[in-house]
Phi, psi and omega in degrees: 000133178236117182267140183226150176240124182249126185239114175290157174277210177135014177059232183289346173295347178296348174299330174299315180298319179302317178297318178299313183294323177293323177296320178295317179299315182300329181267002178071025181270124180235170183226157175284334192212140175224132175232135180211159175232149176053231182301327179300318179295319181297314184289341180296331187295312180294332175291315180295323180281354177074024183266078181304132177086346184292317181301316178294314185300309185290324181283323180286319181292324190251351179304322179282351182282130182297338178289337180274311186210116180189158173295329178302319176299317182299318180292318185282318187239359183067023174219128182293333174268140178280091187300316180293323179293314183289319188254008177226296186295317181293304185289336183261339185230306190282320179214082191307134175272143182274085181297326182295319179296321177296316181297321183278345181293142179269358183294141175271117184250133175235131181238116186270138173220145184267123175287116187284347178275324182256340184079001181266152180270130174259129179257108179277157181243178179303325182292344179274349181289124176254185182288355176257001183055041186306316179300324179287321176301316180295316185297330182249018176276100187283137177305147180076313184258015175208165178255155178300150177254128182267127177228120181053041176081003180243147184258132184231152173220192184326117178294337179288349176289309185275334183209077188299325174232098190285050181292320182292329177297318179297320180292318178298329180273009170095010179285135178237357173227125190227148164241126182246125179252115179258155176247006170239159176300154187304322183266016181302133178254104179285132181262162176303154183302132181282336186249039183301323180299317180294316178299315183298321180287314185291325184246036183300336179274001182230072184300327179290328177291319176299320180297314183290330175296316180294329184265359188302321182296329179287318177297319179299314180297318179298321178294321178298318179298316180296319180297317178298320179297317180293323177299316181296330179285348176083011182246015183218136174245132180250131176244117183220155179283159171280143190304324184287350182267354187241025178276070181240159178290155182301323180243045180302135176224017176282114184304322182295316180293318182292320177295324178298322179290321175301312180300322179296318178297318179299315181293315182298321178289317181301325180293339184248010184302315180298318179296318180298312180299321180296314181292318184286332183251357178059043181289000000 
């Protein structure tokens, strides 16, 4: 039996995921395998290192900070998120990340990022993490408001573009018991991209990237269908927010609203702890 945790992205909606992960940590629930994209991949690290509360603390403390998220960053570095601040100053100085715990962990970690030249998702592993957290920077580099991240001569962006809910990656990697954390309500209907004209103009030299952006809503729907099928088989638990709890701005930085979303994630997971334990241990 191989247990897996699948983490959807979602930018600031990822505060829901942080709450879920802290609830899992508090209950001592671990997994053999974790796959995430964008914010999901980022939040997985503090969970793997066992640093309860760190994900909430660093995001809540620094989300209102212009070094974390601001138009000034976009003008200065071509990324609305302060990548050096988030992936260097915070983990190395302001709120140290436990690199040793990550290194010693036996969990198999996959972090997805979309190759903008091929349109395919590359899944990086723990061994690919450098001191700049390049795979994570790539995974959460959002189109239009961030620049591509180059790794080994190839350019990558948001993993949620090519594989918004990486359920199939977990199945391909051999997981047969799963917990899936969504940052949208279960029945969310993703619509075609509203800014296709802007994407097409900005990424005109990357036609495959434009194609996957255009098809993302279809991929999302297919993943939802697969998840429902797995739920019916009894080997998958889905943790998702209630629709009225996720009406937040894409770049929300109000601490009260973000903490509320974290609390909602914590509560939703706590309500399913018995179900999760049953599925993962086959009780």
